C-alpha angles and dihedrals in degrees: 000000000000090000091049091048091049091051091049091049092051092048090049091050091049091052096044124114090249091059090045091054089051091056094040108034090181087079090066095063107018095078089056096044115132142173093267091057090046092053093049093044092051091049093047094044094052092044092052089045091058087057098037098054097059091038091051091053091046095048091051086060089053090051090052094244134122108279095246090069088070089061092046090052095050095049106070101044097074094053097046096041091050089066103033106024124102100201121078092203107046119104119194122214144100116326134190095249095044091047091051092050092049091051090064094056111029096058092218088295116135091203090058091045096052094044090049088054092055093047092047090052092051092049093047092047090049089050089054093053092045092044093231096157090119089075089075089063089073091066102082126212094251089055092050093048092046090052095047093047092050091045090052091054093043095047095041095050090043088065094054089083090058092051088050092045094237124157132200098028112156118251097225107100101231093046089043091057092048097047094042093057092037092055099043090114087063093058118129109240094213094054092046095051096045094040094050090045091053091047093050092048093050092049092048094050091046090053090048090053092050090058094054094083091070089060097053094100097045111127093208113106090205091057091048091050091050089047091054092050093050092046093052091044090052093046093059094035093118093055092045093052094047094046094046093047091047091052090052093047094045092051090056090049091053091057089046094248106137107194099131134067111235128198090231129240112307126221111272118246123340129322118251114291101253139135117269121263115260094202138027141211110211126218091264092054098258114146115221113199127211092256091052091051090051090052091050092049089051114149091010088081088066104030100047099048091047095046090045095057092037093056095043097045092046089054093045092051092048095052092039089058091045094050098036104249135110130232132212107235096200091048088052088053089054094046093051092044094050091046090056093045093052091037090060087064090062095044097261125157121222116301137191139170117307116220095200097047091042089054090051090048092052095044092050089059104251111184104192140009087264088090087077090066092064090045090053093050091057090064092070094080129103108245128187111191143177117251094218093054092050089050090054090051091052094048092051091045095054098036095085091055090065099085111156090172086084088075090065091048092049090047092054094051100040122347095204091062089070087073098069089042093055094042091052093044096049099039090049089068087064096046124339095222091051089053092056093046092047092049093048090047093052092046090049093050090050090051092047091050091056090049093048094047107047116183112261125202114200123197132169125204097146087300123072106234120194111190117196110215092194141018126306117239133164097263088061099051096089090048088053092054092063096077090056090066089064090065092072092071095050134065117273110281142146125275128208125204110201108215100174090120096044110103099170143009130195135218093265091057092050090047092051091049086072089065090045090054090050090055091052092047091054089057093042092243130144119225119213125191115206131186095024116159119237095253092053091049091056091049092055095043094052095043117110090205094065107051126183093036116165127188123211143067113338120235116202116211137153095264125021126175114255108275141117113256119200108207113214100170108014118093134195091250092055090052092048091048091048094054093042089052091049091052092049091048091052092050092048091048091052091050093049091046090053092049092049 
């Protein structure tokens, strides 16, 4: 009956309105929605849209896809995240880092890109159901910063060719640097002039916006009005630059004066809502099966889903902390995964949270995730943009992510953490995905080294005391055997292993303790464990590899039969005090005996 009642209670809890709100976060704010929220959401959504449209086109270029795929990718996120997202500020869509990662796996093939989106969504949704968010904890902060700094350099320099109007430059970074400088004489003057002008304007407006914070406390209404105008002007700077540059370029095209490189006219609206293709027939008639596509995607099926959720959740946590609300990490997994699944039906490539657009969303005063709906609607237009202006937008967007000051901060905290940062940063110039893997591998090896080399504190007061400063795991057991070799050069005595900091042991540790006991037996020494938790005591007592185990208070004497004693009440300090007291008593006795 109790089991049946417990099952009924759990079913009732799962079907409750609270559980429903957890699955559909829109139910937490929709009943309280009002006209004020609607006005702020519309304003924020349209403002973000003016930034998102040119960025979407530009990031599609980074991914190696036709520019309209950037619009397709930015469309679905706002609608899905409005229902399932837990952050009011986050906007989902193409980003510079995700676009760069995709470019290494999709081989400039839209079929690969759309299928990768579907598979990423399935993987991310499965991670949400399995609650595998802890996997992201293995990607350390130095690795993330090394990757983002390298990505900023790679993406930024990759746009130099567009400002110069160069075609056919290799994608690989080292070759890209060589051929870009080698082909500077081939640069198109019109693209250079307009691209540099756009870049200068964006940098100037960004610097103006950064000075506005010093005017927040000004009592003058005129200053506040001017501050508001500059802030709004700076917020839509990307759209203003792209529109102005496009007007200039289009006017030259009308008079048949072709001095600029255009992106070309994009497809109007969205493609038909249909599932992605699971195979492909190339232009030369070669049929590529689903299995072959999976092999070609390779590590991208692991790297891109993980980096997608890592980037988005990090952004959501940052703005949640800034604006005093909490997010549900597993629900964020689900929202991103479902966005990618549905996005694959409108020919999107993988998306994640955008830091820049999320910052604009937050600063504009968005009240709910509904602002993303108005951002998504703005991607249904029919743009016709200049490549050099989009390149300027990308360079200014990724420039803030290159923050080498973090090296100094890492160095001050722990000098060794600079190593995974540098490994990730340098290897990423070869291939971005290899940089991430190399950084995680170095961080993992550093972590394993700490586990395999626990700090030992040796003391000697008639009893050899080995104090473990951290846990005991199987990689450390051989390192722990070394102190036992020192016992061969000293008289037979007892040894104490302080296990106050040991929370768990595994079968390998218990098995290796048998060898440790043999070493102590050869030297006629008794080994005493102190500070063991109850669960660990039971594991040792019931182990066949450690025979003759007794549990109880340990008694230290000159000669004890070979056995393993598990100390439940005795501590190191008691042992030290005992032997110190014995020594003092012997000295006092000798003095009295001399006097007598």
